[in-house]
N, C-alpha and C positions, 0 to 999 in steps of 0.2 A: 504494500500499499504506499502510495506516494505521499509525503509530507505536505500538508496544505501550503499553498503559495502565499507568502508574505507580501501583501501589497505595500508599497512605499508611497507615503504621501508626497505630492508634487508641492514643493516649496520654491519660492523666488526670493533671491537674495537682493540687495539693494541694486547691484549692477545689473542683474536681469530686469528688474522693474524699470530701471532708467532706460535700457534699451527698448523695452516695450512700449514705454512712454513716447520715445523719440519716434519709434516706428508708427505708432498711432497718429501722432502729430504729422508725420510726413504724409501718410494716407490721407488725412484730412484735409491737409494744405493742397495736395495734388487734385483732390476731388473738387475742392472749391475754386482752385485756380483754373480748372478747365471749363469755367463758367463763359458764357458769352459775353459780348461787349455789353456792359451795363452803362445805360445813359439816363437812369431815373434817379441819380444821387441827389439827394436833397441839398440846397444851397444856403448858406448863411447870408449871402447877398440879399436875397428875397425874403428869408425868415431868419432874422438875427437870433431869435430865441433858441435855435438849434444848437448854437454855441454852448449853452448851458448844459446840453445833454453829452457833449464831447469829452473824450479824455484828452487832456491838454498837457503839453510838456513845453517848457520854457529853456532856452539855452543861450549862452552867451560866451563869446571868445575875444580876447585882446589880440590884435594883429598889427604887426609892424608894416603898416601900409599908409598911403594917402587916402583921402576921403574919396577923391575921384576915382583912384584905381579900384578900391574895393566896391564902390557903387557900380562901376563898369561891369565888373565880374558877375555880380549877383543880380543886378537889375536892368541896366542899359542893355547888357548883352543876355538878356532872360532866355533868349533861344539857344544858348551855348552852354547850359549847365552840365552837358556832359565833360566839361573841363575840370568838374569838381564831384560829380556824381558817379561814384564807383559802380553803380548798377546799370548806368546807362550806356548804351551803344551809340545812340546819337539822339539829338534834341533839336527841334526845328518848329517854326511857327506854321499854324494850319490856316491863318487868314491874315488879313491886313494888320500890322503891328505899328503902324505909325503913330497911332494915338495911345499905344499901350493899353489903356483900360479897355477891356473887351477882347484883347488880343488871346488867342488860344496857342498853347505850346503842347507838342507831343513829345513824350519821352519814350523812345523805343528801347526795350530790354530784350534779353535772349529769350528764345522759345516763343517768339512772337508776342510777347507781352508788351503792353503800352499803358500809359497813363496820360490822359489829356486834362490840362488845367487851363484856367482862364484867369487873366489879371484882373482883380475887381478893385484895386487902389495902387496908384503909382504917383508918388510925390517926390520930385527931385529936389525940392526946396528943403523938406525934413528928412529926405532920404529914407522914405518908408515904401515897401512895395508889399502887396498882399495878393494872394490867388487861392483859388479853390479847385478841387477836382471835379470835373464834369462828365468824364467818361473813362472807363477802364475795363481790361478783361483780366485783371489780376486777382482780385478778390472782391465779393459783394459788400459795398459800403453804404452806410446811411448817409454820412456826411464827412467831408475831410478838407481841411484848409491849412494854409500856412503864410508867414510873413517874415520878411527882414527889416530891421531897423539898424542904420548905421549911424554911430555917434563918433565924433571926433574927440580924441584925448589930446593930441597935439598935431602938429603939421605932419608927423610921420607915423602916428599910431592912432588906430580906430578900435571901437568896440562893435562887433557885429552881434546882434540880438536876434534870436528867432523865436517865434511863438507858432505852434502847430496843434492841431487838434484832429481827432478822428472819432468815429463811431462806426463799428461793423455790424452788419445786419444780423450775423450768427453770434448768439450770446456767448458760445464757447470760444470761437475764434476772437471775439472782442476781448474775452478775459486773457487769452494767450497774447493777443496784441499788446495789452497793457505791458507785458513782460518784455516785449521786444521792440515796441514801437520807437522809443526814444533812441535806440542804437542807429537807426537810418540817419537821424539828423545829427547825432554825435559824430557819425562817420563822414558826413558831409562837411560840417563846419571844421572838423580837423583838417580836412583835405583842402578847403578854402584857404585856412591859414597857411599851409604849406605852399600852394600855388602862388599865393600873393607875396609870401615872404621870400621865396626862392626863385620865382619866375620860371619854375620848371613844370613839366607835365606831370599829371597826377600819377601816370606810369612808372615814374621814376621812384615812386615811394612805395614799398611794399606794405602789405596788410600789417604785418608783424611791426614794422617800423612806425606805421601810423598809430597803432594802439599804445606802443611804448613811449613815443616822443611827442605826439600830438593829442591824443585823447585826454591826457590830464590836464591840458590847458583849457579844456571846454567845461563850463559850469553847466549843470543839468539839474533842473527842478520839474519833477513830476507832479501834477495836480490831479491825481486819481488813485 
């Protein structure tokens, strides 16, 4: 007579649980990122109260640059944000950009993903520019917006401040977004600092160098 087979309970250690969580997140992201182009994103320009629902992050970085150079990079040449956006393959205007306000810019990323934004405020006197996402095929959004404000500290030093907000339609993804959302803008402002201070292309700075040498210079405050 054979002895009874002893069943061994299946247990998951911290490492296995971590990888299962990452796998689940990856599957969720892939399923959501496969969505068709979304053009029904709510807009704070027509409904300012939506801003109260958004997850907001505020960032600031001090840059050794003239006010004119900084404004040109992030605002005047708004259609060339691929110069400091490490996720962008190309950026370009979709319509007439002469008046700036109302101008729409597309950011093309890998895997045929894109984000279209529209400028809703542009003031070269106060050096303030704001925009909102109007269409995308990356992930379903409820509302998304951002802005830059540049303040001169001296003739050769400025502070670039950014305020950005988002709300995703899927509650689970909105929660996950809160953990990762600020890193997008942290990376961009760190790269802006590098490009302005060295006058070199973003590709000449590795991600490891960016994190070690430029991330610490960016102040990040999350309001969610």
